[in-house]
C-alpha positions in Angstrom: -61.0 223.5 218.3 -61.9 223.0 214.6 -65.2 221.1 214.2 -67.1 219.5 211.3 -69.6 222.4 211.6 -66.8 224.9 211.1 -65.7 223.0 208.0 -69.3 223.0 206.6 -69.5 226.7 207.2 -66.1 227.7 205.7 -65.9 225.1 202.9 -69.5 224.1 202.1 -68.8 222.7 198.6 -65.7 220.8 199.7 -67.6 219.3 202.7 -70.6 218.4 200.5 -68.4 216.6 197.9 -66.5 214.7 200.6 -69.7 213.6 202.2 -71.1 212.5 198.8 -68.0 210.4 198.3 -68.4 208.9 201.8 -72.1 208.1 201.0 -71.2 206.5 197.6 -72.9 209.2 195.6 -69.7 210.3 193.9 -66.9 208.0 192.7 -63.6 209.1 194.3 -61.5 208.1 191.3 -63.7 210.1 188.9 -63.6 213.0 191.3 -59.8 212.9 191.4 -59.5 212.7 187.7 -62.0 215.6 187.2 -60.2 217.8 189.7 -56.8 217.2 188.2 -58.2 218.0 184.8 -59.7 221.2 186.1 -56.5 222.5 187.7 -53.7 224.0 185.6 -50.5 222.0 185.3 -48.8 224.6 187.5 -51.5 224.2 190.2 -51.1 220.4 190.1 -47.3 220.8 190.4 -47.6 223.2 193.3 -50.0 220.8 195.0 -47.7 217.9 194.5 -44.7 219.9 195.9 -46.7 221.3 198.8 -47.8 217.8 199.9 -44.5 216.0 199.3 -46.0 213.8 196.6 -43.1 214.1 194.0 -41.3 211.1 195.5 -44.3 208.9 194.9 -44.6 209.8 191.2 -42.2 209.3 188.4 -42.0 211.9 185.7 -41.7 210.9 182.1 -38.4 212.8 181.6 -36.9 210.9 184.5 -37.8 207.6 182.8 -36.1 208.7 179.6 -32.9 209.5 181.5 -32.8 205.9 182.8 -33.3 204.3 179.5 -30.4 202.4 177.8 -30.0 203.4 174.2 
């Protein structure tokens, strides 16, 4: 069984940042923006695809296709 202690041991920075968000020491919206800015566009796309997030977002190219000219 996976425990919080295991998470702290295997992912200490991740755990510390999540705890800081929970404690109000880090703003989650700022953290999200900073992480997305740090990742390459390919990594962001891979993350979105891996987590089935593409249906929730609308890409700019798709908006252009829907426009009436």
